[in-house]
C-alpha positions in Angstrom: 152.8 -107.9 -34.9 152.3 -104.9 -37.0 153.7 -102.5 -34.4 151.3 -103.1 -31.6 152.6 -103.7 -28.4 150.8 -107.2 -26.7 151.3 -107.4 -22.8 149.6 -109.5 -20.3 149.9 -106.7 -17.6 146.6 -105.0 -16.8 147.9 -101.7 -17.4 150.7 -99.8 -19.2 153.1 -98.2 -16.5 154.6 -94.9 -17.2 152.1 -94.2 -20.3 149.1 -92.3 -20.2 146.3 -93.9 -22.7 142.9 -94.2 -23.4 141.2 -97.4 -23.3 139.4 -98.1 -26.7 137.8 -101.3 -26.1 138.0 -104.9 -26.1 139.7 -106.7 -29.1 139.6 -110.4 -29.8 140.6 -113.0 -32.5 139.5 -116.6 -32.8 140.1 -119.6 -34.9 138.9 -123.1 -35.1 141.2 -126.0 -36.1 140.6 -129.6 -37.1 142.9 -132.5 -36.6 143.8 -134.3 -39.9 142.7 -137.7 -39.7 146.1 -139.4 -40.3 147.8 -137.3 -38.0 145.3 -138.1 -35.4 145.9 -141.6 -35.8 149.6 -141.2 -35.5 149.2 -138.9 -32.5 147.1 -141.9 -30.9 149.9 -144.2 -31.4 152.3 -141.8 -29.9 149.9 -141.1 -26.6 150.2 -144.9 -26.0 153.7 -144.5 -25.1 153.3 -141.4 -23.2 155.1 -138.0 -23.6 154.5 -135.0 -25.7 152.2 -135.3 -28.7 154.0 -132.8 -30.7 151.4 -132.7 -33.5 148.8 -131.5 -31.2 151.7 -129.0 -29.7 152.1 -127.5 -33.3 148.3 -127.5 -33.9 147.6 -125.3 -31.0 150.7 -123.1 -31.3 149.5 -122.3 -35.0 146.2 -121.7 -33.8 147.3 -119.3 -31.1 149.5 -117.6 -33.8 146.5 -117.0 -36.0 144.2 -115.9 -33.2 146.8 -113.3 -32.0 147.1 -112.1 -35.6 143.4 -111.5 -35.7 143.4 -109.8 -32.3 145.7 -107.6 -33.8 143.9 -106.9 -36.9 140.9 -106.0 -34.6 143.1 -103.5 -32.6 144.1 -101.8 -36.0 140.5 -101.2 -36.6 140.2 -99.2 -33.3 143.6 -97.3 -34.2 145.1 -98.8 -31.0 148.9 -98.5 -30.2 148.9 -101.6 -27.7 146.8 -104.5 -26.2 146.9 -104.8 -22.3 145.8 -107.8 -20.4 146.0 -110.1 -23.5 144.9 -113.5 -22.6 144.2 -117.1 -24.3 141.1 -119.2 -24.0 140.6 -122.7 -25.8 137.9 -125.3 -25.9 136.7 -128.1 -27.7 134.1 -127.3 -30.4 133.4 -130.7 -31.5 135.1 -134.1 -31.6 138.6 -133.4 -33.2 138.3 -129.8 -33.2 139.4 -126.7 -30.9 138.9 -123.0 -30.8 141.5 -120.7 -29.6 140.4 -117.3 -28.8 143.0 -114.3 -28.0 141.7 -111.4 -26.3 142.9 -108.0 -24.5 142.0 -104.5 -24.2 142.9 -102.3 -26.9 144.6 -98.9 -25.8 145.9 -95.6 -27.6 148.8 -93.8 -25.9 148.1 -89.9 -25.1 150.9 -87.6 -26.0 
């Protein structure tokens, strides 16, 4: 994603770097009413509800892209300790937040 390394580890072994600060990106996505009905029908039988899986995958991708854009504003080379969090904002919509620590390699 635009030449920024993203890792879930709390540091970057073998490299010297300076911490630039926290970066984040978020998105709120709502379910489509027609798809929501189909998902409800699918839930009755059990198993994965692929409509919601796709919705959350798209939301994570968008949140990550926005986090990377924020890191670019810092002039970062990498994001360490990257995490995702999600919550329900209102009935039928969810927020996904991607966040981490922007760093710049030294030398």
